[in-house]
C-alpha positions in Angstrom: 7.1 -8.9 -29.3 5.0 -5.9 -29.1 5.5 -3.4 -26.3 7.5 -6.1 -24.3 4.5 -8.9 -24.7 4.7 -11.8 -26.7 2.1 -11.8 -29.5 2.2 -15.8 -29.7 2.4 -16.4 -25.9 0.6 -13.3 -24.3 -2.0 -12.1 -26.7 -4.2 -10.6 -23.9 -1.1 -8.5 -22.7 -0.6 -7.4 -26.2 -4.3 -6.3 -26.7 -3.9 -4.3 -23.5 -0.9 -2.5 -24.9 -2.1 -1.5 -28.1 -4.7 0.8 -29.7 -5.9 0.6 -33.3 -7.8 3.1 -35.2 -9.2 1.9 -38.4 -9.5 4.1 -41.6 -13.3 3.5 -41.5 -14.7 4.7 -38.3 -15.3 2.3 -35.5 -17.6 4.7 -33.8 -21.4 4.5 -32.9 -23.0 7.4 -35.0 -26.2 7.2 -32.7 -24.1 7.9 -29.6 -22.8 11.2 -28.4 -18.9 11.8 -28.0 -19.3 11.1 -24.5 -21.2 7.8 -25.0 -18.8 6.6 -27.4 -15.8 7.4 -25.0 -17.6 5.7 -22.1 -18.6 2.6 -24.2 -14.7 2.1 -25.5 -13.8 2.8 -21.9 -16.0 -0.1 -20.7 -14.6 -2.3 -23.6 -11.2 -1.8 -22.3 -12.3 -2.5 -18.7 -11.3 0.8 -17.1 -12.3 0.8 -13.5 -11.9 3.7 -11.3 -9.5 5.6 -13.8 -12.3 5.8 -16.3 -13.5 9.5 -15.3 -9.8 10.5 -15.4 -9.4 9.0 -18.8 -12.7 10.4 -20.1 -11.4 13.8 -19.1 -7.9 13.4 -20.7 -9.4 12.3 -23.9 -11.7 15.3 -24.2 -8.8 17.7 -23.6 -6.1 15.7 -25.3 -8.1 15.4 -28.5 -10.0 18.8 -28.3 -13.4 17.1 -27.9 -14.7 19.1 -24.9 -17.1 21.2 -26.8 -18.6 18.4 -28.6 -19.2 16.1 -25.5 -23.1 16.1 -26.2 -23.1 15.9 -30.0 -23.8 12.9 -31.8 -20.8 11.0 -33.5 -22.9 10.9 -36.7 -23.2 14.7 -37.2 -19.6 15.3 -36.5 -17.3 16.8 -39.2 -14.6 14.2 -40.6 -11.9 15.7 -38.6 -14.0 15.7 -35.5 -14.7 12.1 -36.0 -11.1 11.2 -36.5 -10.0 12.7 -33.3 -12.9 11.0 -31.5 -11.9 7.7 -33.0 -8.3 8.3 -31.7 -9.4 9.2 -28.4 -11.5 5.9 -28.0 -8.5 4.0 -29.4 -6.2 5.6 -26.7 -8.8 5.4 -23.9 -6.8 2.7 -22.2 -3.5 4.3 -22.4 -1.9 1.9 -24.8 2.0 2.0 -25.3 1.7 1.6 -29.3 -1.0 3.0 -31.3 -1.7 1.7 -35.1 -3.3 4.5 -37.3 -4.7 3.3 -40.6 -5.0 6.5 -42.8 -6.2 8.5 -40.1 -6.4 11.8 -42.2 -7.7 10.4 -45.3 -10.8 12.6 -46.5 -10.4 15.5 -44.0 -9.7 18.9 -44.8 -6.3 20.6 -44.6 -6.9 22.2 -41.3 -8.2 19.2 -39.7 -5.1 17.2 -41.1 -2.9 19.6 -39.5 -4.5 19.5 -36.2 -4.7 15.7 -36.2 -0.8 15.7 -36.9 -0.3 18.0 -34.0 -2.2 15.6 -31.8 -0.1 12.6 -33.1 3.1 14.5 -32.3 2.0 15.6 -28.7 1.1 11.7 -28.1 4.6 10.8 -29.4 6.1 13.0 -26.9 4.4 11.8 -24.2 6.3 8.4 -25.2 3.3 6.8 -27.0 4.7 5.0 -30.1 2.4 5.9 -33.0 2.9 3.9 -36.0 0.9 5.5 -38.9 0.0 4.5 -42.5 -0.8 7.1 -44.9 -0.5 8.1 -48.6 0.2 11.7 -47.5 
């Protein structure tokens, strides 16, 4: 069971309840921050709530000022925050993060951990693998 759904018998329910952020970026470097967010919103099948979730992602992940920048030119920490926003676009109950701060500078790492703790306080289970 994951987030109250059977992995064996209800895989689609499980997928709808979890988010995953890989160590290597799952972003489209030639799309802007907003375009990546909108793409993932579409992948997750968000309907009327899409604009609300896009606004939430930009605020929660501190991406507002980056909205029109290409993902390929973002710093490592900025890309990590965008990747987490994409993984959480559909408001999952559980998020798996694989080495989310590998290769980012200490200030970006601190901000990322602040964001992780904020999401946990909101009730999202954050499962993190890290060598730190």
